[in-house]
PLY file of the C-alpha trace (Angstrom):
ply
format ascii 1.0
element vertex 416
property float x
property float y
property float z
element edge 415
property int vertex1
property int vertex2
end_header
0.26 0.13 0.27
1.81 3.59 -1.22
1.73 6.18 1.12
-0.78 9.56 0.77
0.51 11.77 -1.29
0.25 14.48 1.52
-0.34 15.14 4.80
-4.26 13.38 5.02
-5.39 16.48 6.77
-4.38 18.60 4.15
-6.30 16.38 1.50
-9.70 16.57 3.62
-9.20 20.29 3.96
-8.64 20.37 0.12
-11.69 17.83 -0.80
-14.18 19.57 1.73
-13.61 23.04 -0.40
-14.07 20.83 -3.55
-16.84 19.10 -2.51
-18.43 22.67 -1.37
-17.32 23.96 -4.82
-19.69 21.26 -6.35
-22.22 21.73 -4.17
-22.59 25.38 -4.79
-22.80 24.31 -8.36
-25.74 22.15 -7.37
-27.44 24.69 -5.60
-26.81 27.60 -8.45
-28.40 24.85 -11.19
-30.51 22.29 -9.60
-32.12 24.01 -7.01
-32.74 26.96 -9.13
-34.64 24.26 -11.38
-36.54 23.33 -8.53
-38.14 26.61 -7.36
-38.40 27.93 -10.93
-42.07 26.97 -11.18
-42.83 28.45 -7.65
-41.38 31.65 -9.04
-42.52 31.91 -12.75
-46.32 31.04 -11.68
-45.99 34.05 -9.31
-47.06 32.33 -6.30
-44.12 33.05 -4.78
-41.03 35.58 -4.89
-37.70 34.88 -5.89
-36.40 35.90 -2.27
-39.03 33.97 -0.96
-38.22 31.22 -3.17
-34.37 31.49 -1.71
-35.69 31.61 1.87
-38.08 28.16 1.32
-35.15 26.27 -0.27
-32.46 27.23 2.06
-34.37 25.87 4.78
-35.96 22.74 3.15
-33.13 21.87 0.82
-30.68 21.65 3.89
-33.34 19.97 5.95
-33.47 17.41 3.14
-29.80 17.32 2.47
-29.02 16.54 6.16
-31.55 14.26 7.02
-32.32 12.09 3.99
-29.36 12.48 1.72
-27.20 9.17 2.76
-29.04 6.73 0.78
-28.01 7.85 -2.56
-24.45 8.97 -1.53
-23.87 4.84 -1.92
-24.74 4.99 -5.43
-23.01 7.53 -6.31
-19.74 6.71 -4.50
-19.92 3.05 -5.06
-21.81 1.41 -7.72
-20.67 3.43 -10.50
-17.35 1.95 -10.14
-15.93 -0.46 -7.98
-13.27 1.48 -5.78
-11.63 -1.62 -5.40
-9.89 -1.62 -8.60
-8.05 1.22 -6.92
-6.82 -0.63 -3.98
-3.44 -0.38 -4.64
-3.84 3.05 -5.90
-5.01 5.47 -3.28
-4.02 8.35 -4.54
-5.05 7.56 -7.73
-8.48 7.40 -6.61
-8.23 10.24 -4.64
-6.99 12.82 -7.15
-10.03 11.15 -9.63
-12.57 11.94 -7.12
-11.25 15.23 -6.88
-10.73 15.85 -10.26
-14.65 14.70 -11.21
-15.73 17.18 -8.40
-13.85 20.34 -9.70
-15.00 19.13 -13.47
-18.84 18.80 -12.64
-18.96 21.88 -10.17
-17.27 24.00 -12.93
-19.53 23.11 -15.55
-22.32 23.88 -13.50
-21.20 26.92 -12.49
-20.65 27.83 -16.36
-24.23 26.66 -17.46
-25.71 28.48 -14.36
-24.13 31.90 -15.06
-26.05 31.09 -18.90
-29.10 30.21 -17.52
-28.93 26.33 -18.91
-30.84 24.09 -16.51
-28.24 21.01 -16.65
-28.32 17.79 -14.92
-25.79 17.83 -11.86
-26.43 13.85 -11.74
-25.47 14.01 -15.50
-22.40 15.88 -14.32
-20.84 13.76 -11.55
-21.82 10.90 -13.57
-19.76 11.85 -16.59
-17.09 13.06 -14.67
-16.51 9.74 -12.43
-16.83 7.79 -16.06
-13.94 10.31 -17.47
-11.84 9.45 -14.47
-12.19 5.62 -14.62
-11.47 5.99 -18.64
-8.56 7.91 -17.98
-7.08 6.28 -15.56
-7.95 2.56 -15.86
-10.53 2.33 -18.86
-13.58 2.30 -20.14
-13.75 -1.58 -19.44
-13.53 -0.70 -15.48
-16.86 1.61 -15.94
-19.80 -0.16 -14.45
-21.72 0.14 -17.26
-24.89 -1.66 -16.20
-25.21 0.46 -13.25
-24.94 3.59 -15.60
-27.35 2.18 -17.81
-29.81 2.08 -15.27
-29.42 5.33 -13.92
-29.37 6.49 -17.81
-33.04 5.09 -18.16
-34.09 6.69 -15.16
-33.21 10.00 -16.86
-36.06 8.83 -19.66
-38.67 7.23 -16.97
-38.12 9.83 -14.51
-39.71 12.64 -16.65
-42.19 10.64 -18.54
-43.48 9.60 -14.60
-43.56 13.11 -13.83
-45.11 14.33 -16.58
-48.06 11.45 -16.36
-48.11 12.18 -12.80
-48.39 16.05 -13.27
-51.41 15.43 -15.94
-53.07 13.55 -13.46
-52.70 15.98 -10.59
-54.05 18.94 -12.66
-56.99 17.05 -13.85
-58.06 16.43 -10.88
-57.86 19.88 -9.94
-59.74 21.17 -12.54
-62.29 18.21 -12.17
-62.42 18.70 -8.04
-62.01 22.22 -8.23
-61.39 24.70 -11.13
-64.68 23.30 -13.21
-67.03 23.07 -10.30
-69.92 25.73 -9.97
-68.25 27.36 -7.00
-64.69 26.81 -7.09
-63.62 28.82 -4.34
-65.57 26.41 -1.91
-64.29 23.70 -3.81
-60.61 25.02 -3.49
-61.25 25.35 0.47
-62.48 21.86 1.29
-60.11 20.00 -1.15
-56.82 21.86 -1.44
-56.01 20.61 2.39
-56.12 17.21 1.19
-53.34 17.74 -1.19
-51.41 19.70 1.34
-52.10 16.07 3.18
-50.31 14.05 0.86
-47.48 16.57 0.47
-46.85 16.21 3.93
-47.18 12.12 4.13
-44.54 12.26 1.45
-42.04 14.21 3.19
-42.40 13.19 6.78
-42.32 9.26 5.80
-38.67 9.96 4.04
-37.61 12.09 6.87
-38.99 9.34 9.36
-37.51 6.38 7.64
-34.21 7.92 5.94
-33.25 10.75 8.08
-33.55 10.60 11.64
-31.09 7.85 11.78
-28.35 10.41 10.23
-28.60 12.26 13.55
-29.19 9.06 15.78
-32.38 8.79 16.32
-34.00 5.46 15.66
-37.86 4.95 15.11
-40.21 1.94 15.25
-42.48 1.46 12.69
-45.38 2.52 14.78
-43.43 5.75 16.02
-42.79 5.96 12.11
-46.31 6.19 10.96
-47.04 8.24 14.28
-44.52 10.86 13.02
-45.71 10.98 9.46
-49.37 11.31 9.99
-48.73 13.93 12.50
-46.70 15.79 10.19
-49.46 15.31 7.39
-52.07 16.80 9.57
-50.20 19.81 10.23
-49.72 20.67 6.86
-53.55 19.98 5.95
-54.53 22.49 9.05
-52.15 25.03 7.96
-53.53 25.10 4.82
-56.91 24.92 5.47
-56.41 27.74 8.04
-54.28 29.87 5.59
-57.32 29.52 2.81
-60.26 30.36 5.29
-58.15 33.14 6.48
-57.78 34.20 2.32
-61.62 33.28 1.97
-62.22 36.69 0.66
-59.57 37.22 -1.85
-60.25 33.67 -3.21
-64.15 34.63 -3.74
-63.15 37.71 -5.22
-60.14 36.83 -7.17
-60.36 33.14 -8.25
-58.88 29.88 -6.82
-55.14 30.74 -8.23
-54.52 32.28 -4.95
-55.57 29.38 -3.02
-53.53 27.44 -5.20
-50.70 29.81 -4.35
-51.09 29.07 -0.93
-50.60 25.18 -1.66
-47.71 26.02 -3.95
-45.56 27.17 -0.89
-46.32 23.60 0.90
-45.35 22.02 -2.55
-42.20 24.11 -2.91
-41.13 23.00 0.48
-41.50 19.55 -0.54
-39.59 19.98 -4.18
-36.98 21.33 -2.26
-36.54 18.94 0.35
-36.98 16.11 -2.19
-34.04 17.93 -4.39
-31.74 18.03 -1.14
-32.51 14.68 -0.21
-31.54 13.42 -3.51
-29.35 15.68 -5.01
-26.70 16.42 -2.41
-25.45 12.71 -3.04
-23.77 14.20 -6.11
-21.31 16.76 -4.44
-20.77 14.32 -1.04
-20.57 10.74 -2.79
-17.05 11.48 -3.81
-15.94 13.72 -1.14
-17.31 10.60 1.39
-15.29 8.25 -0.69
-11.78 10.39 -0.42
-12.55 10.96 3.38
-12.86 7.43 4.17
-9.75 6.45 2.25
-7.95 8.77 4.42
-9.55 8.17 7.61
-8.69 4.32 6.54
-4.58 5.35 6.08
-5.31 4.62 2.40
-7.38 1.60 2.41
-10.51 1.81 -0.09
-13.26 0.30 1.83
-15.95 -1.57 0.11
-18.46 0.07 2.55
-17.89 3.57 3.90
-20.01 5.87 6.09
-20.83 9.18 5.21
-20.07 11.40 8.46
-22.65 14.19 9.49
-20.37 17.20 9.20
-20.06 16.03 5.19
-23.88 15.76 4.79
-23.76 19.19 6.55
-21.30 20.69 4.27
-23.31 19.75 1.44
-26.29 21.14 2.28
-24.62 24.36 2.98
-23.08 24.67 -0.32
-26.27 24.32 -1.95
-28.04 26.71 0.14
-25.22 29.33 -0.86
-25.55 28.21 -4.79
-29.10 28.96 -4.93
-28.91 32.22 -3.08
-25.97 33.93 -4.80
-26.29 32.18 -8.22
-29.59 30.62 -8.85
-31.77 33.41 -10.24
-30.61 32.71 -14.04
-32.13 29.49 -14.32
-35.07 30.17 -12.04
-36.16 32.55 -15.69
-35.60 29.79 -17.76
-37.22 26.83 -15.89
-40.09 29.32 -14.68
-40.87 30.97 -17.84
-39.70 29.55 -20.73
-41.30 26.33 -21.16
-44.62 27.14 -20.68
-46.87 29.95 -19.17
-47.63 29.07 -15.70
-50.30 29.50 -13.28
-50.33 28.42 -9.23
-52.91 25.63 -10.21
-50.05 24.26 -13.14
-47.12 24.97 -10.94
-48.42 23.33 -8.05
-49.34 20.16 -10.10
-45.75 20.02 -11.62
-44.04 20.51 -8.28
-46.38 18.11 -7.01
-45.46 15.25 -9.13
-41.78 16.23 -9.40
-41.47 15.89 -5.60
-43.54 12.54 -5.13
-41.13 11.05 -8.42
-37.66 12.54 -6.44
-38.35 11.43 -3.30
-39.17 7.71 -4.54
-36.45 7.64 -5.94
-34.26 8.89 -2.64
-36.52 6.55 -0.77
-35.21 3.41 -3.08
-31.37 4.93 -2.86
-31.37 5.70 -6.76
-30.12 9.07 -8.18
-32.11 10.79 -10.71
-31.95 13.95 -12.71
-34.41 16.43 -11.11
-33.79 18.88 -13.82
-35.12 16.11 -16.08
-37.99 15.17 -13.75
-39.16 18.47 -13.31
-39.14 19.58 -17.30
-41.12 16.31 -17.24
-43.92 17.40 -14.87
-43.74 21.06 -16.71
-44.29 19.79 -19.49
-46.88 17.27 -18.05
-49.18 20.18 -17.28
-48.37 21.79 -20.52
-50.07 19.24 -21.99
-52.60 19.13 -19.85
-53.90 22.45 -20.96
-52.94 21.69 -24.59
-49.66 20.86 -26.50
-49.92 24.38 -28.54
-48.78 26.17 -24.80
-45.60 24.78 -24.64
-42.71 25.95 -26.09
-41.06 23.75 -28.13
-37.88 25.48 -29.08
-37.14 26.18 -25.54
-37.67 22.39 -24.68
-35.46 21.51 -27.26
-32.12 23.41 -26.07
-32.94 22.37 -22.67
-32.45 18.54 -23.96
-29.33 19.70 -26.11
-28.00 20.95 -23.09
-28.42 17.98 -21.19
-26.82 15.97 -24.08
-23.51 17.51 -24.12
-23.18 17.58 -20.14
-21.97 14.09 -19.54
-19.50 14.11 -22.20
-18.50 17.90 -21.20
-18.00 16.65 -17.50
-15.78 13.80 -18.58
-13.63 15.84 -20.65
-13.31 18.34 -18.22
-12.40 15.57 -15.58
-9.59 14.30 -17.64
-8.04 17.80 -18.00
-8.43 18.49 -13.83
-6.71 14.78 -13.66
-3.77 15.66 -16.01
-3.28 18.97 -13.81
-3.33 17.37 -10.19
-1.31 14.67 -11.22
1.16 17.46 -12.57
0.78 19.68 -9.37
1.21 17.21 -6.81
3.42 14.75 -8.54
1.14 11.74 -8.65
0 1
1 2
2 3
3 4
4 5
5 6
6 7
7 8
8 9
9 10
10 11
11 12
12 13
13 14
14 15
15 16
16 17
17 18
18 19
19 20
20 21
21 22
22 23
23 24
24 25
25 26
26 27
27 28
28 29
29 30
30 31
31 32
32 33
33 34
34 35
35 36
36 37
37 38
38 39
39 40
40 41
41 42
42 43
43 44
44 45
45 46
46 47
47 48
48 49
49 50
50 51
51 52
52 53
53 54
54 55
55 56
56 57
57 58
58 59
59 60
60 61
61 62
62 63
63 64
64 65
65 66
66 67
67 68
68 69
69 70
70 71
71 72
72 73
73 74
74 75
75 76
76 77
77 78
78 79
79 80
80 81
81 82
82 83
83 84
84 85
85 86
86 87
87 88
88 89
89 90
90 91
91 92
92 93
93 94
94 95
95 96
96 97
97 98
98 99
99 100
100 101
101 102
102 103
103 104
104 105
105 106
106 107
107 108
108 109
109 110
110 111
111 112
112 113
113 114
114 115
115 116
116 117
117 118
118 119
119 120
120 121
121 122
122 123
123 124
124 125
125 126
126 127
127 128
128 129
129 130
130 131
131 132
132 133
133 134
134 135
135 136
136 137
137 138
138 139
139 140
140 141
141 142
142 143
143 144
144 145
145 146
146 147
147 148
148 149
149 150
150 151
151 152
152 153
153 154
154 155
155 156
156 157
157 158
158 159
159 160
160 161
161 162
162 163
163 164
164 165
165 166
166 167
167 168
168 169
169 170
170 171
171 172
172 173
173 174
174 175
175 176
176 177
177 178
178 179
179 180
180 181
181 182
182 183
183 184
184 185
185 186
186 187
187 188
188 189
189 190
190 191
191 192
192 193
193 194
194 195
195 196
196 197
197 198
198 199
199 200
200 201
201 202
202 203
203 204
204 205
205 206
206 207
207 208
208 209
209 210
210 211
211 212
212 213
213 214
214 215
215 216
216 217
217 218
218 219
219 220
220 221
221 222
222 223
223 224
224 225
225 226
226 227
227 228
228 229
229 230
230 231
231 232
232 233
233 234
234 235
235 236
236 237
237 238
238 239
239 240
240 241
241 242
242 243
243 244
244 245
245 246
246 247
247 248
248 249
249 250
250 251
251 252
252 253
253 254
254 255
255 256
256 257
257 258
258 259
259 260
260 261
261 262
262 263
263 264
264 265
265 266
266 267
267 268
268 269
269 270
270 271
271 272
272 273
273 274
274 275
275 276
276 277
277 278
278 279
279 280
280 281
281 282
282 283
283 284
284 285
285 286
286 287
287 288
288 289
289 290
290 291
291 292
292 293
293 294
294 295
295 296
296 297
297 298
298 299
299 300
300 301
301 302
302 303
303 304
304 305
305 306
306 307
307 308
308 309
309 310
310 311
311 312
312 313
313 314
314 315
315 316
316 317
317 318
318 319
319 320
320 321
321 322
322 323
323 324
324 325
325 326
326 327
327 328
328 329
329 330
330 331
331 332
332 333
333 334
334 335
335 336
336 337
337 338
338 339
339 340
340 341
341 342
342 343
343 344
344 345
345 346
346 347
347 348
348 349
349 350
350 351
351 352
352 353
353 354
354 355
355 356
356 357
357 358
358 359
359 360
360 361
361 362
362 363
363 364
364 365
365 366
366 367
367 368
368 369
369 370
370 371
371 372
372 373
373 374
374 375
375 376
376 377
377 378
378 379
379 380
380 381
381 382
382 383
383 384
384 385
385 386
386 387
387 388
388 389
389 390
390 391
391 392
392 393
393 394
394 395
395 396
396 397
397 398
398 399
399 400
400 401
401 402
402 403
403 404
404 405
405 406
406 407
407 408
408 409
409 410
410 411
411 412
412 413
413 414
414 415
């Protein structure tokens, strides 16, 4: 076993800075994606979106981000192939984080909604290809993830279509839609609360040392769900006169606050892995004196670092992609934006629950397309959709190429 190329503490510090850089890029691009429908439908302002995302992205990343991390860290490439080359493995993970983070920040500055999952998967593929060869990439896992990039937007589009049609039938098309909104919308809120709290209870609380029995899980879930429904009901009844005067869209705006929280939580729980998966691999390799382990721990401080980086990225660089997603696919009203968000949150949370990394970008765009189809295909901006999909297609090869460049640079700098 060769010794580490520099002091172990220095490696962890460098890796933490680079991991934060990647998380910053995720916040700038994917979180902006997640909040775009809320801002585009005028349900909330940009400032409110940042505040909501900052809170719930952090909670989702910190409490429920561990499961997906395992897939990013271990299953795309078998770490054991670097058993005799821990320095190569560490530099490769650093190169992948630098490459993916760089691309995300470039794309965010230009308002391009690209996939952070695409970015890091492409980056890791580039590292394995340059260091060991294409045959060492776990193509079956990559193929499965790539398959989800097709299925997840289709699922979200279908769910969004169904959710909007249900809202149309039970609320929008009723003789007294205002009264129907006040009675029905809290049920949607209950569903949102159920999705969020179930994942927190089953996946997240153990990350802070709190294990719950099956009965405690469902008790916790029901309490949060009823609380969400009661909050929504209270808010709607408080604004009853406005709803009756201005129609039901203000009622859906209230609901969008709940669904925006769900979307932020869902995104944080799933996409933090893109930043901290490689970081966790580096830290565990260093802590084991260069031994690359088949199974390793994701420390709470790593989750905290990733969650913080995501919040900073959204705050300082998120507005460009928010405008693209919220305004350039289809025109959104709160009822449409809510349907897209709720469908996306459901899809992403279930993927996180299963420990499978999907693209929030793809899923949300699928949800927005779904509601666009629900009101008529002519309402979709096909040129904008084509541009967005084109940006997805170039992300994996760009991630791989940038990784190779950083790989050569880091090996030169550290003499490895």
